[in-house]
C-alpha positions as CSV (number, residue, x, y, z in Angstrom):
1,M,-27.4,-15.6,9.7
2,S,-24.0,-15.9,8.0
3,S,-20.7,-14.2,7.3
4,P,-20.6,-12.0,4.5
5,S,-19.1,-13.9,1.3
6,L,-17.2,-12.4,-1.5
7,A,-18.5,-14.8,-4.4
8,T,-20.7,-11.9,-5.4
9,S,-19.0,-9.0,-8.1
10,P,-19.2,-5.4,-7.0
11,Q,-20.0,-5.1,-11.2
12,Q,-23.2,-7.1,-11.0
13,V,-24.9,-5.3,-8.2
14,S,-25.9,-2.0,-7.8
15,G,-28.4,0.9,-6.1
16,W,-29.9,-0.6,-2.8
17,T,-28.3,-4.2,-3.1
18,L,-25.2,-2.3,-1.8
19,A,-26.6,-0.5,0.7
20,P,-25.9,-2.2,4.0
21,G,-22.5,-3.4,3.3
22,L,-21.4,-0.1,2.2
23,V,-22.9,2.0,4.8
24,L,-21.2,-0.2,7.2
25,A,-17.7,0.0,5.7
26,V,-18.6,4.3,5.7
27,A,-19.5,4.0,9.2
28,I,-16.4,1.8,10.7
29,G,-14.2,4.1,8.2
30,A,-15.3,7.5,9.6
31,L,-14.7,5.9,13.1
32,A,-11.2,4.9,12.1
33,L,-10.5,8.5,10.3
34,V,-11.2,9.9,13.6
35,L,-8.8,7.2,15.9
36,G,-6.9,8.0,13.4
37,K,-6.3,11.8,14.0
38,A,-5.8,10.9,17.6
39,A,-3.3,8.1,16.9
40,P,-1.3,9.3,13.7
41,L,1.5,6.5,14.7
42,I,-1.1,3.6,13.6
43,G,-3.1,5.7,11.2
44,G,-6.1,6.0,10.0
45,P,-5.7,2.8,7.4
46,V,-4.6,0.4,9.4
47,I,-7.4,1.3,12.7
48,G,-10.1,0.6,9.7
49,I,-8.4,-3.1,8.2
50,V,-8.4,-4.0,11.6
51,L,-11.5,-2.9,13.0
52,G,-13.1,-4.5,9.7
53,I,-11.1,-7.8,10.8
54,I,-12.5,-7.4,13.8
55,V,-16.6,-6.3,12.8
56,R,-15.7,-9.5,9.9
57,N,-14.6,-12.3,12.6
58,T,-17.0,-11.7,15.6
59,L,-20.5,-11.0,14.2
60,A,-22.4,-13.0,12.2
61,L,-23.4,-10.4,9.1
62,P,-26.2,-10.8,6.7
63,A,-25.5,-12.0,3.2
64,S,-27.2,-9.0,2.1
65,Y,-23.7,-6.8,3.5
66,A,-21.7,-9.0,0.8
67,P,-22.1,-6.9,-2.4
68,G,-21.5,-3.0,-0.4
69,I,-18.6,-5.0,1.4
70,A,-17.0,-6.0,-2.2
71,F,-17.5,-2.7,-3.5
72,A,-16.1,-0.9,-0.7
73,G,-12.5,-3.4,-0.8
74,K,-12.5,-2.9,-4.7
75,K,-14.1,-0.4,-6.0
76,I,-13.4,2.4,-3.8
77,L,-10.4,1.2,-3.3
78,Q,-9.5,2.0,-6.8
79,W,-11.0,5.5,-6.4
80,S,-9.1,6.0,-3.9
81,I,-5.9,5.5,-5.3
82,I,-7.2,7.9,-8.5
83,A,-7.7,10.7,-5.8
84,L,-4.4,10.2,-4.0
85,G,-2.9,11.3,-7.3
86,F,-4.1,14.3,-6.9
87,G,-2.0,15.1,-4.2
88,L,1.0,14.2,-5.3
89,S,3.1,16.1,-8.0
90,L,5.5,14.2,-10.2
91,D,7.3,17.2,-11.0
92,Q,8.4,18.4,-7.5
93,V,8.8,15.0,-6.7
94,A,11.3,14.3,-9.9
95,K,13.3,17.6,-8.9
96,T,13.9,17.2,-5.4
97,G,14.3,13.4,-5.0
98,L,16.4,12.9,-7.6
99,Q,19.8,12.8,-5.0
100,S,18.1,9.8,-3.4
101,L,16.8,8.2,-6.9
102,A,19.9,5.6,-7.1
103,V,19.3,4.9,-3.4
104,T,15.5,4.1,-4.3
105,L,16.3,1.9,-7.1
106,V,18.7,-0.4,-5.1
107,T,16.4,-0.8,-2.4
108,M,13.4,-1.1,-4.5
109,S,15.3,-4.3,-6.4
110,V,16.8,-5.5,-3.1
111,A,12.6,-5.9,-2.2
112,F,11.8,-7.6,-4.3
113,L,14.5,-9.7,-5.0
114,S,14.3,-10.7,-1.3
115,A,11.0,-11.0,-1.4
116,W,10.9,-13.1,-4.3
117,L,14.2,-15.5,-2.7
118,L,12.5,-15.5,0.8
119,G,9.1,-16.4,-0.9
120,R,9.7,-19.3,-2.3
121,W,12.2,-20.3,0.7
122,L,9.6,-20.1,2.9
123,H,6.6,-21.4,0.8
124,V,4.5,-18.3,0.6
125,H,2.8,-18.3,-2.2
126,G,3.0,-16.0,-4.9
127,K,0.5,-13.1,-4.4
128,L,1.0,-12.5,-0.8
129,A,4.8,-12.3,-1.3
130,I,4.4,-10.3,-4.2
131,L,2.2,-7.7,-1.7
132,I,4.6,-7.8,0.8
133,G,7.5,-7.2,-1.6
134,V,5.3,-4.3,-3.2
135,G,4.4,-2.9,0.4
136,T,8.1,-2.8,1.8
137,A,9.7,-1.8,-1.6
138,I,7.8,1.1,-1.9
139,C,4.7,3.0,0.5
140,G,3.5,0.4,2.4
141,G,-0.3,0.3,2.7
142,S,-1.0,2.8,-0.4
143,A,1.2,0.4,-3.0
144,I,-0.2,-2.6,-1.0
145,A,-3.8,-1.0,-2.1
146,A,-2.8,-0.5,-5.3
147,T,-1.6,-4.0,-6.3
148,T,-4.4,-5.6,-5.0
149,P,-7.2,-5.3,-8.0
150,I,-3.9,-5.7,-10.5
151,I,-3.2,-9.4,-9.4
152,R,-6.3,-9.9,-7.7
153,A,-5.2,-11.1,-4.2
154,D,-8.0,-12.3,-2.2
155,D,-8.9,-10.2,0.9
156,H,-6.8,-11.8,3.7
157,D,-3.6,-11.7,1.7
158,T,-3.9,-8.2,1.6
159,A,-5.4,-7.7,5.0
160,F,-2.4,-10.2,6.5
161,A,-0.1,-7.8,4.0
162,I,-1.2,-4.4,5.3
163,S,-0.6,-6.2,8.8
164,T,2.8,-7.4,8.2
165,I,4.3,-3.8,6.8
166,F,2.3,-2.0,9.6
167,L,4.1,-4.3,12.5
168,F,7.7,-2.9,10.9
169,N,7.0,-0.1,10.7
170,V,6.2,0.6,14.5
171,I,9.6,-1.1,14.9
172,A,11.6,1.2,12.3
173,V,9.8,4.2,14.1
174,L,11.2,3.5,17.4
175,L,14.7,1.9,16.6
176,F,15.2,4.1,13.3
177,P,16.5,7.2,15.5
178,L,18.3,5.1,18.1
179,L,20.2,3.1,15.3
180,G,21.0,6.8,13.7
181,H,22.7,8.6,16.6
182,L,24.8,5.4,17.4
183,L,26.3,5.2,13.6
184,Q,26.6,8.9,14.3
185,M,25.0,10.1,11.0
186,S,24.3,13.2,9.5
187,D,20.6,14.6,9.0
188,L,20.2,13.9,5.4
189,G,22.3,10.8,5.8
190,F,19.4,9.8,8.0
191,G,16.8,11.6,6.0
192,L,17.9,9.5,2.9
193,W,17.7,6.2,5.3
194,A,14.4,6.4,6.5
195,G,12.7,7.7,3.5
196,T,14.2,4.4,1.6
197,A,13.8,1.5,4.5
198,I,11.1,3.0,6.3
199,N,7.8,2.0,4.6
200,D,4.6,4.0,5.5
201,T,4.6,8.0,5.3
202,S,3.1,8.5,8.2
203,S,6.0,6.1,9.9
204,V,8.8,7.7,7.7
205,V,7.6,11.3,9.2
206,A,7.4,9.7,12.8
207,A,11.0,9.1,12.6
208,G,12.6,11.4,10.8
209,Y,11.2,14.4,12.9
210,S,12.2,12.1,15.7
211,Y,15.8,12.9,14.4
212,S,15.5,16.4,13.4
213,H,13.5,18.9,11.9
214,A,16.2,18.5,8.5
215,A,16.3,14.9,8.6
216,G,12.1,14.8,8.6
217,D,12.1,17.4,5.4
218,F,14.5,15.2,3.8
219,A,12.8,12.3,4.5
220,T,9.6,13.2,3.8
221,I,10.9,14.4,0.0
222,V,12.7,11.0,-0.4
223,K,9.1,9.1,0.3
224,L,7.3,10.8,-1.9
225,T,10.3,10.0,-4.8
226,R,9.4,6.3,-3.4
227,A,5.7,6.7,-3.9
228,T,5.7,8.1,-7.8
229,L,7.7,4.8,-8.6
230,I,4.1,3.1,-7.8
231,I,3.1,3.3,-11.3
232,P,5.9,1.9,-13.3
233,V,5.9,-1.0,-10.8
234,C,2.4,-1.1,-11.6
235,L,2.2,-0.9,-14.9
236,V,5.1,-3.7,-15.6
237,L,2.7,-6.3,-13.2
238,A,-0.5,-5.6,-14.8
239,F,1.3,-6.7,-18.1
240,I,3.1,-9.2,-16.8
241,V,-0.5,-10.6,-15.5
242,A,-2.0,-9.7,-18.8
243,A,0.6,-12.2,-20.5
244,R,-0.1,-14.6,-18.6
245,E,-3.5,-14.9,-19.5
246,K,-2.8,-14.6,-23.2
247,R,-1.0,-17.7,-22.4
248,A,-3.6,-19.5,-20.6
249,A,-6.6,-18.2,-23.3
250,Q,-4.4,-19.3,-25.9
251,A,-3.4,-23.0,-24.4
252,S,-7.3,-23.4,-23.4
253,G,-8.1,-22.8,-27.0
254,G,-10.2,-19.6,-26.0
255,G,-9.7,-16.4,-28.5
256,N,-11.4,-14.1,-26.0
257,F,-8.4,-12.9,-24.4
258,S,-8.5,-8.8,-24.6
259,L,-6.1,-6.5,-22.9
260,A,-8.4,-3.9,-22.2
261,K,-10.8,-5.8,-19.9
262,I,-8.1,-6.3,-17.5
263,F,-5.5,-3.7,-17.6
264,P,-6.1,-1.5,-14.4
265,W,-7.6,1.8,-16.1
266,F,-7.2,3.0,-12.6
267,I,-4.0,3.4,-12.6
268,L,-4.4,5.5,-15.8
269,W,-6.2,7.7,-14.0
270,F,-4.1,8.1,-11.1
271,V,-1.4,9.4,-13.5
272,V,-3.9,11.4,-15.3
273,A,-4.9,13.2,-11.6
274,S,-1.2,13.6,-11.0
275,A,-0.3,15.5,-14.1
276,I,-3.8,17.6,-13.6
277,R,-1.8,18.1,-9.8
278,T,1.5,18.5,-11.2
279,V,0.6,21.4,-13.9
280,G,-1.3,23.5,-11.7
281,L,-4.7,23.1,-12.6
282,I,-6.0,22.2,-9.1
283,P,-6.2,25.4,-7.0
284,V,-4.6,26.0,-3.9
285,S,-7.4,25.9,-2.1
286,M,-8.7,22.9,-3.4
287,Q,-6.0,20.5,-2.5
288,P,-6.5,19.9,1.4
289,L,-10.2,18.4,0.2
290,L,-8.4,16.6,-2.4
291,H,-6.0,15.3,0.6
292,A,-8.8,14.4,3.0
293,A,-11.3,13.1,0.6
294,A,-8.7,10.3,-0.6
295,E,-7.6,9.4,2.7
296,F,-10.9,9.1,3.4
297,L,-11.6,6.5,0.6
298,I,-8.7,4.9,1.2
299,I,-9.8,4.2,5.0
300,V,-13.1,3.0,3.9
301,A,-11.5,0.8,1.0
302,L,-9.2,-0.9,3.7
303,T,-12.2,-1.3,5.7
304,G,-14.1,-2.8,3.4
305,V,-10.7,-5.6,2.9
306,G,-10.9,-5.8,6.5
307,L,-14.5,-7.0,6.6
308,S,-14.2,-9.3,3.9
309,A,-10.9,-10.6,5.7
310,D,-11.4,-14.4,6.9
311,I,-8.7,-14.2,10.3
312,R,-8.9,-18.0,10.3
313,R,-7.4,-18.3,6.6
314,M,-4.3,-15.3,8.2
315,V,-3.9,-17.3,11.3
316,S,-3.2,-21.1,9.1
317,S,-1.1,-18.9,7.5
318,G,1.2,-18.9,10.4
319,M,5.1,-17.1,10.8
320,R,6.0,-17.6,7.6
321,P,4.8,-14.5,5.7
322,I,5.8,-12.5,9.0
323,L,9.5,-13.6,8.4
324,L,9.3,-12.8,4.7
325,G,8.0,-9.5,5.8
326,L,11.3,-9.0,8.3
327,G,13.7,-10.5,6.2
328,T,12.7,-8.4,2.9
329,W,12.8,-5.1,5.2
330,I,16.5,-6.1,7.1
331,A,17.6,-6.4,3.6
332,V,16.5,-3.1,2.5
333,A,17.4,-1.3,5.4
334,V,21.1,-2.5,5.3
335,S,21.6,-2.3,1.3
336,S,20.2,1.5,1.7
337,L,22.8,1.7,4.5
338,A,25.4,0.3,2.1
339,V,24.8,2.2,-0.8
340,Q,25.2,5.5,1.4
341,W,28.1,4.1,2.7
342,L,29.8,3.9,-0.8
343,G,28.3,7.1,-2.2
344,H,29.8,9.1,1.5
345,Q,26.4,9.9,1.7
346,L,25.9,9.2,6.0
């Protein structure tokens, strides 16, 4: 018996070949969904990836599980991002989030710049630094999930990045309300700070509403505005990857480079799904069902990522990625406060 390897591409297999690993991912994902409802501060996606890591590194799974696990961690991951689009109205977020846009753009820029500089200083390799930077800048695990297939990050890097982001989400939920009261921030000021400086949506909601109802409402809107920016960020990353692969193909004398083959089409379908929601083509009665489906798909997908993660490789990375996440998160939190102070929004 051996642990599953991701050497097999999910596109190369079909039918019953996928069944063992896919059934395992769905079963663990269902358990994670239930546990996530009981512990909303942690959430189903994080529980799924943690359970997946535990199973992957404690049990000797047969090699026959590998294709289905790879399918869950890659294809279902893409489907989950598309499904999330049906729950995100671009028009609503654009209108209600305009007030927070300046702060959001500053904090995003600070996040990417900090991740790049600290990553070089701490010698954290590029793909892991990108995942931590994107997760801190935009929307935590969802942004990491959307970015992973574009930059083709290893599964253990994805798991490490999500775990790092989750660590600072928990700290933020406990620390931000205390700091907000200490700084005597207004409800809208705290909501803007929480919405731009805390990564995951559930953690933003938890911190915002623990401060006040008004702060929670505004923080949620700000967070949705940040979430829409995953679209241009992913497209930029896709074209950067495309340009690098084109140069590599030209340097090697190959003439088979094709943008269509590497373009992340699931991002385009995510935009289509968001547009469908925006123009009101989805009945209101269907929206909770679609939201539940998207939630479960992303839990199953991240469970697949966890089932693929080699904990020994994560441990070998040491404390440097965690220090990268800490430094980036502090830079974002401080820059958000600074912009609000300069704009008299505290």
